[in-house]
N, C-alpha and C positions, 0 to 999 in steps of 0.2 A: 107176599110179606111187605109189611110197610116198616121203612125206618125212621126213627126219630128226628127230627131236624135235630141237629146238634146245637143249640143256640147256648148251653150249658158252657159257662164261661173257664177256659185251659186250667184245671188247678196250678196252683207254684209254689213254690216253697214260700213254707209255712199255714200252708191252709189245712184245712183236714181232712186226713184222709176218710176219701165216703164210706157211706155206711153197706155192705154186702152179701148177701148171704151165697153160698154154695158149697162143693164136696169134694173132698183128698180122691186121691187114685186108687183111694179104699174106700170111697163112699161115707167118710166120717162125714161130718157137718160143718163146717167152715168159715166162719161171716169176722169180721172188723174185731170183735171179743178176742175172740183168739191171736191177737198181734200185739195184744194190750201187755204193758209190762216189758214188753223184747221192741231193739231194733230191725227193722224187718227190711229185707231185699226181697220186693213187692216186683216180680220182669214179670212182662206179659212180649211172647212172642207168638209166630202166628199158626206153626204144626210141629205135633212130634214128630220126628223121624227127616226132617226136612233137612237138607246141608245145614244154613245157618244157626239152625236152633238147635240142632243137635252140637254143633261149634261152642256153643254159647251155654247147653246149658253142658256138659263135658268140663268149661273151662270155669263154670261156679261148682261143679262139681271139686274141681282139680284145687281149688282155692277156697274148701269148702271150715279147712279145717281154719284157716288163718284169720276168714271173717268170722270166724265163732268166737276168736280169741278177742278178735276185736267188741264180740259184743251182739252180734249178727246175727239172723235166724233166714235162711232164704224159699220164699216160695214161690215157683214159678203158677203164672196162668198162662191159656189155649183154650180155644173152644174144644177140644178134644173133648174125646169121652173117659168116662176111668179104666177102660179096658184099655184102650189106646195108653191113655198118661200111664199104666205099669207096666205094658208091652215095654214101652220106651225108658222107663223105669230099670227096670231088670237087664234089659240093650245093654241100659249103655252107666249100669250102676250109680245111678241118681241115689245121691244119701239126705234128698230133702223134699221136699213137699210141690205136690202137683195140685192146681182147682182145675176141677173140669167143667171149664165156665159155657157148655154147651148152649144156650140159651143168651150170653155173649151181657149180660145181665152186667158182670164185674168190670167188662172190658168200656161199655158205654156206662158208666155211671165212672169211672175213672177218666171217658176223653178217649181212647183210644180204640177205640171202632169207627172204623171210620172208611169213605172209599177210597178205593186205591185202584190202580189204573196199570195192567200192562200188556206190553202188544197191543198197547191199543181198546184192550176186554178194560170196561171198569167193573167192580164188585166190592163188595164190602167185607173186611178184615181187617187183623189185627195191626196197627201202628206200632215195631219194637220199639219198648217204653220200658224201663226202669224207675221205679218210686222207692228212696228212701224213707222207711217212715221210721219217726225214733218211740218210743218206750209209752207214750200217751199220744199216742194215734195222728200225731202233725207231719206235715210230708218235710223232709229235712231236704233233699236231693232229688231234682229230677233225668232222667239222662233220658235223652229223645234222638242221640246218635251215638247208637252201643256200640263198641267194638268187639263183635261176637270173641273173636279167637282172644281178647282178653281182658276181660270184662268183667274180671273181680282186680283185677291192678287197677284199673281203669273206677272201680272204685276204691277201694282201698288208695291209692294217688289221691284221689281229689278232696281227702282226707287233709292230707298232712302237708 
């Protein structure tokens, strides 16, 4: 398997969000066009049902009503399959869309598929990152230091 050299410039606030195509946990096609007209919290996480990812997802679930009042929709992205996402949503009563990015194309488009290292072993994986995208598809904010246990307040407080 070959990995592209990430020569793409890092995305920054003010940039247009890259176009992408994926599928939701229910198998429905989903692309950047589906975000138009709404402000979106597009959050990338490594893996369903791991501790940090579960804490982050449940925190966003618990903050969803407040985020919705502020005009946001929440969309999560990880390399897990639709079936894994369905189980994750059911188990934790998640009330938002998850995208099955099994080929890492969405992660790559947003520059969050990168080499990571654990216990000295190098591997490719998702850098936990959240992009706030405005109704026109432009990136408003990027969180690359995500507070998994209080992420929705981290987002809300950045607008105060």
